[in-house]
Backbone as CSV, one residue per row, in Angstrom:
resi,resn,N_x,N_y,N_z,CA_x,CA_y,CA_z,C_x,C_y,C_z
1,MET,69.844,31.247,-5.783,69.075,31.719,-6.790,69.937,31.622,-8.130
2,VAL,69.051,30.898,-9.262,69.674,30.377,-10.394,69.984,31.628,-11.375
3,ALA,71.480,31.660,-11.656,71.661,32.630,-12.640,71.138,32.230,-14.152
4,ARG,70.723,33.470,-14.523,70.229,33.403,-16.244,71.255,33.545,-17.283
5,THR,71.385,32.386,-18.008,72.144,32.485,-19.330,71.882,33.855,-20.038
6,ARG,72.942,33.767,-20.865,72.678,34.945,-21.988,71.470,35.025,-22.777
7,GLY,71.082,33.737,-23.212,70.105,33.180,-24.013,68.586,33.555,-23.330
8,GLU,68.473,33.412,-22.026,67.405,33.798,-21.375,67.293,35.135,-21.185
9,ALA,68.109,35.668,-21.134,68.273,37.039,-20.671,67.678,37.811,-22.031
10,ALA,68.272,37.671,-23.328,68.018,37.847,-24.439,66.599,37.439,-24.658
11,PHE,66.141,36.462,-24.252,64.680,36.142,-24.500,63.883,37.177,-23.670
12,ASN,64.033,37.170,-22.467,63.205,37.847,-21.799,62.957,39.548,-22.248
13,VAL,64.234,40.037,-22.566,64.326,41.239,-23.222,63.566,41.431,-24.317
14,ALA,63.532,40.794,-25.177,62.777,40.488,-26.573,61.283,40.366,-25.868
15,ASN,61.017,39.601,-25.217,59.567,39.331,-24.695,59.107,40.717,-24.225
16,ILE,59.670,41.350,-23.516,59.228,42.587,-22.647,59.210,43.338,-23.843
17,LEU,59.920,43.843,-24.797,59.882,44.493,-25.646,58.663,44.395,-26.620
18,PHE,58.558,43.132,-26.793,57.205,42.533,-28.141,55.766,42.997,-27.229
19,MET,55.748,42.623,-25.713,54.493,43.211,-25.108,54.394,44.585,-24.974
20,VAL,55.486,45.221,-24.770,55.232,46.746,-24.825,54.943,47.277,-26.348
21,LEU,55.229,46.808,-27.213,54.602,47.146,-28.507,53.515,46.655,-28.647
22,LEU,53.271,45.504,-28.459,51.788,44.972,-28.372,50.928,45.869,-27.760
23,MET,51.135,46.257,-26.595,50.568,47.110,-25.526,50.288,48.407,-26.318
24,VAL,51.078,48.956,-26.715,51.205,50.339,-27.516,50.368,50.362,-28.728
25,ALA,50.338,49.083,-29.599,49.559,49.018,-30.545,48.083,48.669,-30.437
26,ILE,47.826,48.215,-29.352,46.248,48.394,-28.870,45.844,49.665,-28.361
27,PHE,46.659,50.168,-27.487,46.459,51.276,-26.640,45.939,52.291,-27.350
28,VAL,47.242,52.643,-28.463,46.934,54.054,-28.963,45.636,54.050,-29.815
29,PRO,45.227,52.986,-30.700,43.814,53.348,-31.391,42.978,53.794,-30.699
30,LEU,42.675,52.968,-29.311,41.645,52.940,-28.267,41.522,54.654,-27.774
31,LEU,42.920,54.946,-27.512,43.072,56.319,-26.861,42.542,57.379,-28.077
32,SER,42.868,57.018,-29.441,42.780,57.568,-30.607,41.044,57.952,-30.599
33,VAL,40.490,56.846,-30.511,38.882,56.797,-30.520,38.163,57.792,-29.439
34,VAL,38.675,57.519,-28.371,38.136,58.423,-27.433,38.763,60.131,-27.243
35,SER,39.784,60.151,-27.449,40.284,61.606,-27.913,39.593,62.084,-29.150
36,THR,39.315,61.584,-30.136,38.691,62.264,-31.587,37.240,62.412,-31.023
37,SER,36.479,61.612,-30.180,35.245,62.016,-29.633,35.220,63.470,-28.843
38,LEU,36.311,63.686,-28.346,36.342,64.762,-27.578,36.725,66.280,-28.285
39,VAL,36.955,66.145,-29.499,37.550,67.309,-30.203,36.312,68.093,-30.757
40,SER,36.797,69.387,-30.801,35.913,70.446,-31.622,36.006,70.095,-33.315
41,ASN,35.057,71.123,-33.835,35.261,70.971,-35.358,36.805,71.667,-35.995
42,GLN,37.077,72.707,-35.188,37.961,73.669,-35.691,39.373,72.427,-35.319
43,GLU,39.493,71.975,-34.111,40.689,71.178,-33.931,40.745,69.867,-34.965
44,LEU,39.647,69.144,-35.062,39.804,67.955,-35.916,39.950,68.525,-37.290
45,ALA,39.572,69.721,-37.781,40.070,70.221,-39.215,41.210,70.400,-39.085
46,ARG,42.138,70.761,-38.155,43.654,70.902,-38.337,44.613,69.472,-38.117
47,ARG,43.912,68.624,-37.197,44.431,67.462,-37.117,43.615,65.995,-37.462
48,ASN,44.399,65.202,-38.560,43.920,64.347,-38.646,43.690,63.156,-37.867
49,ILE,44.748,62.896,-37.390,44.875,61.951,-36.196,44.964,62.528,-34.597
50,VAL,44.040,62.236,-34.082,43.964,63.243,-32.423,44.507,61.937,-31.290
51,ILE,45.387,62.168,-30.755,46.087,61.189,-29.764,45.498,61.995,-28.142
52,ILE,45.857,63.262,-28.078,45.647,63.914,-26.685,44.969,65.321,-27.340
53,PRO,43.762,65.380,-26.920,42.914,66.786,-27.295,43.527,67.669,-26.868
54,ASP,43.704,69.009,-27.337,44.097,70.403,-27.086,43.169,70.929,-26.067
55,THR,41.894,70.647,-26.540,40.694,71.264,-25.583,39.684,70.516,-25.782
56,PRO,39.445,69.424,-24.935,38.192,68.710,-24.938,37.283,69.171,-24.993
57,ASP,36.081,68.675,-25.835,34.846,69.196,-26.338,33.845,68.252,-25.951
58,LEU,32.909,68.264,-25.250,31.652,67.429,-25.058,30.659,67.280,-25.709
59,THR,30.603,68.050,-26.826,29.344,68.303,-27.392,29.108,67.221,-28.203
60,ALA,29.553,66.368,-28.736,29.049,64.860,-29.394,28.487,64.130,-28.118
61,TYR,29.062,63.887,-26.958,28.408,62.964,-25.688,26.944,64.219,-25.335
62,LYS,27.036,65.361,-25.326,25.792,66.316,-24.981,24.722,65.875,-25.939
63,VAL,25.328,65.627,-27.464,24.058,65.284,-28.452,23.519,63.992,-28.257
64,ILE,24.533,62.975,-27.956,24.005,61.581,-27.862,23.368,61.419,-26.547
65,PHE,23.452,61.882,-25.271,22.821,61.795,-24.225,21.538,62.879,-23.870
66,ARG,21.240,64.035,-25.062,20.138,64.459,-24.693,18.956,63.836,-24.201
67,ARG,18.127,64.431,-23.584,17.138,63.871,-22.710,16.038,63.684,-23.720
68,GLY,15.525,62.452,-23.736,14.658,61.697,-24.868,15.189,61.294,-26.008
69,GLY,16.479,61.411,-25.967,17.021,61.019,-27.480,16.898,59.444,-27.584
70,PRO,16.958,58.707,-28.719,17.229,57.269,-29.079,18.217,56.261,-28.081
71,ILE,19.274,57.138,-27.920,20.331,56.346,-27.272,19.767,55.667,-26.020
72,PHE,18.905,56.508,-24.995,18.249,56.049,-23.892,17.614,54.769,-24.046
73,ASP,16.636,54.818,-24.834,15.709,53.430,-25.290,16.844,52.442,-25.891
74,ALA,17.673,52.668,-26.428,18.649,51.781,-26.911,19.436,51.055,-25.675
75,TYR,19.740,51.743,-25.021,20.434,51.391,-23.494,19.487,50.477,-22.771
76,LYS,18.283,51.172,-22.718,17.217,50.257,-21.918,17.164,48.796,-22.437
77,ILE,16.987,48.747,-23.888,16.713,47.336,-24.418,18.085,46.384,-24.096
78,THR,19.244,47.280,-24.221,20.284,46.277,-24.418,20.445,46.093,-22.704
79,LEU,20.538,46.684,-21.674,20.812,46.322,-20.396,19.323,45.152,-20.323
80,PHE,18.343,45.546,-20.537,17.260,44.422,-20.378,17.682,42.933,-20.912
81,ARG,18.360,42.971,-22.151,18.872,41.957,-22.779,19.924,41.371,-22.094
82,VAL,20.723,41.997,-21.762,22.077,41.437,-20.985,21.728,41.105,-19.647
83,LEU,20.780,41.800,-18.864,20.720,41.202,-17.491,19.770,40.178,-17.416
84,VAL,18.479,40.190,-18.153,17.507,39.376,-18.196,17.921,38.195,-18.988
85,GLY,18.558,38.482,-20.242,19.027,37.335,-21.235,19.896,36.424,-20.523
86,THR,20.947,36.917,-20.051,21.998,36.522,-19.344,21.560,35.445,-18.269
87,THR,20.827,35.977,-17.275,20.198,34.934,-15.917,19.592,34.012,-16.674
88,ILE,18.554,34.108,-17.375,17.691,33.052,-18.160,18.984,31.919,-18.790
89,ASN,19.817,32.535,-19.596,20.692,31.539,-20.069,21.730,30.723,-19.141
90,MET,21.908,31.230,-18.144,22.865,30.645,-17.334,22.015,29.680,-16.435
91,VAL,20.635,29.981,-16.189,20.108,28.752,-15.405,19.597,27.626,-16.159
92,PHE,19.301,27.997,-17.570,19.296,26.958,-18.230,20.236,25.955,-18.629
93,THR,21.341,26.942,-19.155,22.600,26.389,-19.212,23.323,25.297,-18.030
94,TYR,23.162,25.961,-16.725,23.737,25.353,-15.685,22.793,24.131,-15.443
95,PHE,21.447,24.125,-15.323,20.680,22.796,-15.036,20.859,21.920,-16.160
96,VAL,20.753,22.103,-17.497,21.175,21.018,-18.540,22.372,20.520,-18.294
97,GLY,23.384,21.247,-18.340,24.961,20.729,-18.208,24.929,19.871,-16.880
98,TYR,24.302,20.134,-15.802,24.297,19.260,-14.476,23.722,17.870,-15.213
99,ALA,22.517,17.941,-15.491,21.690,16.622,-16.040,22.579,15.676,-17.116
100,LEU,23.329,16.521,-17.712,24.046,15.408,-18.934,25.267,15.142,-17.906
101,SER,25.549,15.933,-17.063,26.987,15.283,-16.425,26.563,14.353,-15.532
102,ARG,25.164,13.917,-15.204,25.029,12.837,-14.713,25.136,11.186,-15.353
103,LYS,26.278,10.454,-14.748,26.279,9.361,-15.616,25.060,8.193,-15.285
104,ASP,24.393,8.452,-14.333,23.110,7.547,-14.234,21.695,8.284,-14.734
105,LEU,22.280,9.164,-15.957,20.750,9.702,-16.469,20.414,9.061,-17.668
106,PRO,19.273,8.368,-17.925,18.682,7.465,-18.798,18.922,8.316,-20.485
107,GLY,19.559,7.635,-21.139,19.971,8.250,-22.501,20.872,9.301,-22.512
108,ARG,21.691,9.608,-21.542,22.440,10.439,-21.546,23.314,10.749,-22.803
109,THR,24.111,9.760,-23.103,24.751,9.812,-24.580,23.944,10.381,-25.631
110,LEU,22.697,9.674,-25.969,21.828,10.032,-27.003,21.297,11.651,-26.834
111,LEU,21.209,12.008,-25.869,20.779,13.497,-25.276,22.013,14.552,-25.574
112,THR,23.098,14.062,-25.336,24.554,14.885,-25.682,24.787,14.986,-26.984
113,LEU,24.229,13.592,-27.794,24.738,13.779,-29.271,23.561,14.604,-29.993
114,PHE,22.287,14.774,-29.497,21.558,15.526,-29.888,21.666,16.836,-29.994
115,PHE,22.189,17.619,-28.830,22.484,18.736,-28.456,23.649,19.156,-29.467
116,PHE,24.676,18.201,-29.536,26.042,18.510,-30.162,25.474,18.375,-31.752
117,PHE,24.548,17.760,-32.126,23.787,17.919,-33.546,23.376,19.198,-34.084
118,THR,22.689,19.970,-33.403,22.035,21.233,-33.342,23.325,22.242,-33.210
119,MET,24.507,21.898,-32.825,25.554,23.025,-32.806,26.336,23.045,-34.122
120,MET,26.174,21.576,-34.695,26.778,21.578,-35.759,26.145,21.802,-37.439
121,PHE,24.713,21.747,-36.965,23.783,21.792,-38.637,22.659,22.626,-38.138
122,GLY,22.463,23.671,-39.042,21.290,24.279,-38.890,20.542,24.482,-39.774
123,GLY,19.146,25.128,-39.839,18.135,24.964,-40.861,18.515,26.164,-41.815
124,GLY,18.970,27.106,-41.239,19.302,28.366,-42.373,18.480,29.478,-41.958
125,LEU,18.482,30.599,-42.714,17.677,31.799,-42.020,16.072,31.617,-42.062
126,ILE,15.861,31.170,-43.238,14.570,31.348,-43.560,13.508,30.718,-42.679
127,PRO,14.192,28.981,-42.511,13.595,28.266,-41.668,13.370,28.790,-40.226
128,TYR,14.656,29.626,-39.753,14.830,30.329,-38.614,13.653,31.617,-38.205
129,TYR,13.488,32.036,-39.510,12.383,33.364,-39.338,11.210,32.707,-39.186
130,ILE,11.014,31.488,-39.781,9.117,31.081,-39.810,9.341,30.385,-38.565
131,VAL,10.289,29.939,-37.787,10.065,29.445,-36.502,9.862,30.915,-35.381
132,VAL,10.409,31.704,-35.751,10.493,33.046,-34.694,9.030,33.520,-34.963
133,LYS,8.633,33.564,-36.192,7.447,34.220,-36.400,6.086,33.670,-35.937
134,SER,6.439,31.809,-36.247,5.258,31.168,-35.299,4.928,31.195,-34.015
135,PHE,6.007,31.330,-33.192,6.049,31.784,-31.794,5.580,33.153,-31.425
136,GLY,5.269,34.164,-32.659,4.814,35.397,-32.069,5.860,36.352,-31.531
137,LEU,6.903,36.070,-31.983,8.112,36.956,-31.540,8.835,38.184,-32.513
138,ILE,8.061,38.175,-33.642,8.510,39.361,-34.315,8.043,40.679,-33.714
139,ASN,9.072,41.561,-33.762,8.672,43.011,-33.184,8.476,42.658,-31.690
140,SER,9.222,41.633,-30.842,8.864,41.750,-29.644,10.745,41.657,-28.930
141,VAL,10.939,42.011,-27.792,11.863,41.975,-26.955,12.467,40.476,-26.826
142,TRP,11.342,39.817,-26.783,11.864,38.420,-26.108,12.530,37.542,-27.349
143,VAL,12.510,38.026,-28.554,13.331,37.567,-29.572,14.526,37.692,-29.457
144,TYR,15.242,38.319,-28.431,16.568,38.721,-28.417,16.907,37.434,-27.397
145,ILE,16.114,36.769,-26.669,16.522,35.798,-25.458,16.101,34.484,-25.886
146,LEU,14.703,34.197,-26.168,13.935,33.043,-26.249,14.906,31.991,-27.491
147,PRO,14.830,32.493,-28.635,15.422,31.507,-29.483,16.972,31.048,-29.171
148,GLY,17.694,31.865,-28.500,19.027,31.568,-27.910,19.278,31.263,-26.640
149,ILE,18.359,30.670,-26.097,18.218,30.427,-24.622,19.195,29.698,-24.016
150,ILE,19.794,28.630,-25.018,20.919,27.805,-24.628,21.909,28.002,-25.554
151,SER,23.136,28.163,-25.270,24.517,28.120,-26.424,24.631,26.722,-26.163
152,VAL,24.596,25.694,-26.833,25.136,24.485,-27.044,26.725,24.379,-26.364
153,TRP,27.724,24.920,-27.046,28.853,25.028,-26.522,29.137,25.519,-25.131
154,ASN,28.286,26.594,-24.878,28.552,26.815,-23.362,28.097,25.924,-22.345
155,MET,27.013,25.220,-22.841,26.204,24.105,-22.213,27.201,22.886,-22.038
156,LEU,28.016,22.516,-22.958,29.037,21.517,-23.120,30.209,21.886,-22.310
157,LEU,30.459,22.998,-22.176,31.778,23.487,-21.262,31.281,23.309,-19.689
158,MET,29.967,23.645,-19.485,29.695,23.563,-18.273,29.301,22.102,-17.690
159,ARG,28.979,21.199,-18.518,28.904,19.679,-18.408,30.213,19.111,-18.112
160,ASN,30.955,19.653,-19.050,32.556,19.014,-18.618,33.145,19.438,-17.353
161,PHE,32.626,20.640,-16.998,33.412,21.225,-15.709,32.607,20.567,-14.397
162,ILE,31.406,20.494,-14.500,30.936,19.545,-13.663,31.326,17.967,-13.415
163,MET,31.548,17.469,-14.698,32.130,16.013,-14.334,33.358,16.042,-14.052
164,ALA,34.350,17.351,-14.031,35.459,17.289,-13.402,35.575,17.262,-11.989
165,ILE,34.213,17.522,-11.315,34.040,17.287,-9.926,34.066,16.047,-9.367
166,PRO,35.047,15.873,-8.300,34.952,14.464,-7.660,33.784,13.848,-7.484
167,VAL,33.342,12.768,-8.022,32.381,12.124,-7.685,32.132,11.740,-5.956
168,SER,33.055,11.736,-5.231,33.240,11.384,-3.844,32.506,12.638,-3.284
169,LEU,32.532,13.849,-3.501,31.659,15.003,-2.995,30.275,14.832,-3.303
170,THR,29.633,14.681,-4.359,28.402,14.024,-4.515,28.015,12.846,-3.911
171,ASP,28.948,11.932,-3.662,28.655,10.421,-3.046,28.321,10.809,-1.792
172,ALA,29.392,11.692,-1.095,29.269,11.994,0.231,28.060,12.718,0.879
173,ALA,27.424,13.460,0.111,26.556,14.369,0.339,25.240,13.485,0.352
174,GLU,25.109,12.599,-0.550,23.945,11.711,-0.588,23.992,10.694,0.572
175,ILE,25.185,10.295,0.909,25.177,9.398,2.284,24.798,10.314,3.525
176,ASP,24.999,11.408,3.415,24.626,12.421,4.663,23.331,12.534,4.171
177,GLY,22.315,12.171,3.212,21.054,12.386,3.033,20.497,13.299,2.451
178,ALA,21.480,14.195,1.504,21.217,15.411,1.003,20.432,14.958,-0.193
179,SER,19.506,15.707,-0.532,18.570,15.388,-2.092,19.070,15.867,-3.177
180,GLN,18.866,15.639,-4.362,19.433,16.013,-5.530,19.346,17.627,-5.649
181,PHE,18.239,18.339,-5.195,18.466,19.753,-5.268,19.167,20.548,-4.287
182,THR,19.616,19.621,-2.931,20.693,19.967,-2.207,21.971,20.149,-2.769
183,ILE,22.249,18.707,-3.341,23.303,18.735,-4.053,23.766,19.747,-4.936
184,ILE,22.787,19.998,-6.048,22.836,21.058,-7.155,23.093,22.514,-6.399
185,TRP,22.479,22.524,-5.489,22.392,23.980,-5.040,23.652,24.326,-3.854
186,ARG,23.787,23.321,-2.910,25.080,23.563,-2.038,26.246,22.846,-2.192
187,VAL,26.503,21.726,-3.119,27.934,21.099,-3.293,28.326,21.711,-4.885
188,VAL,27.556,21.352,-5.834,27.626,21.711,-7.034,28.201,22.961,-7.532
189,LEU,27.012,23.686,-7.060,26.869,25.095,-7.522,27.991,26.202,-7.092
190,PRO,28.600,25.975,-5.621,29.458,26.786,-5.340,30.828,26.249,-5.945
191,LEU,31.253,24.868,-6.360,32.376,24.834,-7.008,32.436,25.118,-8.398
192,SER,31.285,25.516,-9.023,31.090,25.782,-10.386,31.441,27.199,-10.499
193,VAL,31.524,28.238,-9.347,31.300,29.382,-9.602,32.189,30.020,-10.561
194,PRO,33.693,29.627,-10.843,34.484,30.232,-11.878,34.139,29.672,-13.137
195,ALA,33.246,28.387,-13.576,32.642,28.398,-14.777,31.450,28.711,-14.982
196,LEU,30.627,29.368,-14.024,29.696,29.906,-14.238,29.784,31.415,-14.561
197,VAL,30.866,32.101,-13.764,31.428,33.610,-14.197,31.583,33.519,-15.370
198,THR,32.522,32.800,-15.917,33.023,32.757,-17.436,32.265,32.298,-18.473
199,ILE,31.419,31.603,-18.497,30.182,31.238,-19.202,29.217,32.483,-19.324
200,GLY,28.693,33.084,-18.089,28.126,34.013,-17.905,28.518,35.361,-18.748
201,LEU,29.819,35.671,-18.604,30.709,36.737,-19.553,30.326,36.514,-20.905
202,PHE,30.629,34.824,-21.194,30.551,34.925,-22.690,28.960,35.454,-23.117
203,TYR,28.002,35.148,-22.329,26.591,35.354,-22.632,26.431,36.838,-22.494
204,ALA,26.950,37.618,-21.791,26.654,38.890,-21.549,27.177,39.775,-22.521
205,VAL,28.692,39.532,-22.886,29.220,39.929,-24.049,28.562,39.731,-25.453
206,GLY,28.180,38.647,-25.473,27.100,38.110,-26.793,26.174,39.064,-27.019
207,HIS,25.227,39.150,-25.651,23.883,40.051,-25.924,24.415,41.587,-25.876
208,TRP,25.562,41.809,-25.417,25.678,43.438,-25.645,26.030,43.498,-26.884
209,ASN,26.911,42.882,-27.652,27.217,43.170,-29.104,26.253,42.603,-30.207
210,ALA,25.274,42.124,-29.919,24.266,41.521,-30.790,23.636,42.655,-31.460
211,TRP,23.473,42.659,-32.801,22.405,43.527,-33.532,21.679,42.841,-34.407
212,TRP,22.241,41.454,-34.925,21.855,40.993,-36.369,20.412,40.701,-35.960
213,ASP,19.994,40.048,-34.913,18.369,39.766,-34.654,17.595,40.739,-34.460
214,ALA,18.110,41.943,-33.792,17.221,43.136,-33.983,17.215,43.820,-35.553
215,TYR,18.049,43.787,-36.063,17.727,44.086,-37.418,17.115,43.371,-38.445
216,LEU,16.526,41.962,-37.984,15.895,41.250,-38.945,14.393,41.261,-38.226
217,PHE,14.481,41.110,-36.859,12.730,40.885,-36.304,12.173,42.205,-35.504
218,VAL,12.943,43.161,-35.313,12.397,44.390,-34.833,12.395,45.629,-35.485
219,SER,11.183,46.043,-35.950,11.168,47.469,-36.660,10.726,48.369,-35.676
220,THR,10.413,48.402,-34.456,10.287,49.573,-33.731,11.508,50.148,-32.866
221,PRO,11.663,51.427,-33.316,13.015,51.940,-33.069,13.225,51.927,-31.310
222,LYS,12.121,51.850,-30.565,12.304,51.895,-28.947,12.747,50.487,-28.519
223,LYS,12.479,49.574,-29.428,12.670,47.791,-29.014,14.221,47.558,-29.749
224,GLN,14.966,48.457,-30.197,16.065,47.940,-30.840,17.456,48.496,-29.911
225,PRO,18.273,47.763,-29.821,19.640,47.687,-28.680,20.332,48.669,-29.022
226,MET,21.261,48.878,-28.232,22.372,49.833,-28.347,23.155,49.450,-29.779
227,GLN,23.679,48.330,-30.117,24.515,48.023,-31.151,23.955,48.258,-32.599
228,LEU,22.426,48.023,-32.719,21.789,48.520,-33.766,21.397,50.105,-33.901
229,PHE,21.512,50.530,-32.851,21.779,52.165,-32.835,23.119,52.180,-33.500
230,LEU,23.976,52.002,-32.864,25.357,52.235,-33.473,25.546,51.771,-34.878
231,ARG,25.075,50.664,-35.348,25.224,50.513,-36.593,24.536,51.390,-37.700
232,ASN,23.313,51.537,-37.088,22.772,52.815,-37.874,23.375,54.275,-37.859
233,VAL,24.080,54.805,-36.932,24.624,55.692,-36.927,25.860,55.722,-37.928
234,LEU,26.690,54.424,-37.789,27.860,54.338,-38.508,27.229,54.265,-40.073
235,ALA,26.050,53.489,-40.536,25.542,53.618,-41.597,25.368,54.928,-42.072
236,GLN,24.386,55.534,-41.663,24.418,57.214,-41.667,25.696,57.945,-42.088
237,LEU,26.668,57.854,-41.389,27.677,58.686,-41.391,28.335,58.275,-42.780
238,GLN,27.921,57.309,-43.576,28.461,57.184,-45.036,27.468,57.890,-46.077
239,ALA,26.675,58.412,-45.670,25.829,59.235,-46.372,25.670,60.640,-46.484
240,SER,25.391,61.175,-45.399,25.459,62.593,-45.110,25.083,63.151,-43.778
241,MET,25.844,64.256,-43.536,25.367,64.743,-42.136,23.738,65.116,-41.967
242,ALA,23.022,65.320,-42.952,21.533,65.549,-42.668,20.908,64.200,-42.285
243,ALA,21.472,63.017,-42.922,21.157,61.750,-42.310,21.106,61.728,-40.843
244,ILE,22.522,62.010,-40.459,22.824,61.981,-39.168,22.007,62.943,-38.328
245,ASN,21.460,63.992,-38.702,20.873,64.838,-37.884,19.630,64.151,-37.414
246,GLN,19.049,63.233,-38.700,17.593,62.850,-38.286,17.710,61.582,-37.396
247,GLN,19.138,60.952,-37.479,19.073,59.704,-36.716,19.420,60.114,-35.306
248,VAL,19.953,61.019,-34.889,20.415,61.370,-33.341,19.858,62.773,-33.065
249,ASN,19.314,63.301,-33.932,18.190,64.499,-33.298,19.527,65.616,-33.087
250,LEU,20.177,65.935,-34.054,21.333,66.911,-33.627,20.804,68.246,-33.877
251,SER,21.314,69.304,-33.067,21.020,70.541,-33.195,21.867,71.418,-34.148
252,GLU,21.722,72.727,-34.464,22.229,73.305,-35.690,23.754,73.380,-35.293
253,GLN,24.084,73.521,-33.807,25.352,73.752,-33.573,25.726,72.252,-33.275
254,GLN,26.579,71.819,-33.687,26.844,70.359,-33.699,28.321,69.517,-34.019
255,PRO,28.586,68.439,-33.661,30.088,68.078,-33.718,30.204,67.505,-34.964
256,THR,31.332,66.977,-35.358,31.544,66.239,-36.680,30.996,65.219,-36.640
257,PRO,30.843,64.596,-37.863,30.360,62.989,-37.887,31.193,62.162,-37.353
258,ARG,32.482,62.500,-37.454,33.768,61.467,-36.812,33.450,61.517,-35.181
259,ALA,33.392,62.689,-34.784,33.299,62.774,-33.474,32.178,62.056,-32.966
260,VAL,31.074,62.276,-33.610,29.663,61.538,-33.260,30.080,60.206,-33.302
261,GLN,30.602,59.442,-34.240,30.975,58.289,-34.320,31.755,57.250,-33.699
262,ASN,32.865,58.365,-33.113,33.686,57.684,-31.997,33.088,57.719,-30.718
263,ALA,32.041,58.839,-30.504,31.310,59.098,-29.304,30.329,57.920,-28.889
264,VAL,29.871,57.406,-30.001,28.995,56.668,-29.841,29.539,54.969,-29.745
265,VAL,31.191,54.863,-30.370,31.762,53.671,-29.971,32.058,53.754,-28.603
266,VAL,32.597,54.853,-27.942,33.009,54.987,-26.451,31.870,54.308,-25.669
267,VAL,30.632,55.066,-25.898,29.338,54.838,-25.044,28.950,53.509,-25.154
268,ALA,29.401,52.734,-26.195,28.562,51.332,-26.533,29.814,50.484,-26.140
269,THR,31.014,50.758,-25.829,31.972,49.810,-25.459,32.607,50.011,-23.568
270,VAL,32.467,51.284,-23.330,32.765,51.521,-21.907,32.285,50.295,-20.889
271,PRO,31.366,50.232,-20.781,30.386,49.652,-19.786,30.881,48.245,-19.569
272,ILE,30.968,47.369,-20.583,31.512,46.232,-20.615,32.907,46.023,-20.347
273,ALA,33.625,46.902,-21.058,35.006,46.823,-20.569,35.116,47.165,-19.263
274,VAL,34.476,48.048,-18.344,34.410,48.274,-17.045,34.355,47.127,-16.303
275,VAL,33.652,46.368,-16.668,32.761,45.045,-15.676,33.933,43.963,-16.039
276,TYR,34.644,44.103,-17.173,35.416,42.620,-17.366,36.736,42.711,-16.316
277,PRO,37.470,43.610,-15.990,38.525,43.458,-14.774,38.010,42.876,-13.984
278,PHE,36.907,43.003,-12.914,36.335,42.647,-12.014,35.834,41.104,-11.937
279,LEU,35.819,40.332,-13.288,35.370,38.976,-13.479,36.969,38.329,-13.739
280,GLN,37.687,38.853,-14.080,39.078,38.401,-14.744,39.965,37.174,-14.002
281,LYS,39.687,37.854,-12.419,40.086,36.962,-11.616,39.780,35.206,-11.750
282,TYR,38.358,35.049,-12.076,37.682,33.781,-12.497,38.353,32.848,-13.472
283,PHE,38.890,33.513,-14.611,39.582,33.014,-15.721,40.982,32.302,-15.237
284,ILE,41.338,32.403,-14.182,42.545,32.002,-13.814,42.807,31.578,-12.572
285,LYS,41.616,31.353,-11.769,41.417,30.607,-10.505,41.200,29.224,-10.466
286,GLY,42.069,28.551,-9.591,42.078,27.124,-9.764,40.647,26.322,-9.675
287,ILE,40.418,25.541,-10.645,38.806,24.972,-10.449,38.462,24.219,-9.079
288,MET,39.585,23.573,-8.527,39.115,22.843,-7.374,39.706,23.079,-5.754
289,ILE,40.461,24.446,-5.546,41.048,24.754,-4.742,40.027,24.818,-3.594
290,GLY,40.558,24.054,-2.502,39.937,23.848,-1.425,38.748,23.203,-1.363
291,SER,38.492,22.452,-2.385,37.134,21.449,-2.108,37.570,19.974,-1.972
292,ILE,38.869,19.702,-1.748,39.279,18.087,-1.136,40.412,18.471,-0.417
293,LYS,40.310,17.938,0.593,41.553,17.867,1.479,41.873,16.384,1.738
294,GLY,43.411,16.170,1.991,43.575,15.112,2.597,44.136,13.746,1.112
């Protein structure tokens, strides 16, 4: 075992202390948000900053999850957007990325430049609104999915990932008589799982956090996603408690506006935070592990 020098030991200690401080700086505000959503009116009046509540109070969550409340409609739209939208995004991203990765594709360079141009330059908000309206997507849940069916950046990532797969694998499959569909499905797809999961997570997080398109194009409350509901709650919090009552249908015995605010933040954040650790391994997994031997 190689002995560490004093400089290396000092660096390790400083690095550990820095990471601990960084962890505390991230964890404490998150804990405060969760704790503040669990405090009663009396406790919040006594304590400005709450790290651990003395007596947890679930009133804010009971108000938010009241049966028939708008948050259930918002959750349904958000789940539809994440599940359906991410699936469609991934199908188009994978197949377009695969097509552009093929060196024998006619006009491959020109097509790649065309996609790249659309990523660098846009027509602006007004032309975008006109296009969306011309396709009849105003006040439709499909406005969340169809206009952004492909992220050019994610597609280029997918293309570059597939291009890194050795050509010998696809050539060997062609020699064995595999069709293009077989190569796409049984050769390239299994090797692309790390990229697919990573890009899929990008799409899913983007759909989960999106609210601007709903704010612009959707006026029906039951078709608006969770993040727009959250945005409306936060906006109403700046006005008055009466406005909050109208937004979330609070009863006369209600939690503080701050507790409602933090409860909505927790409700909107926890699901995506729970899913992430199960997908994290794909970010560090070797791209070509086990694909080539010898």
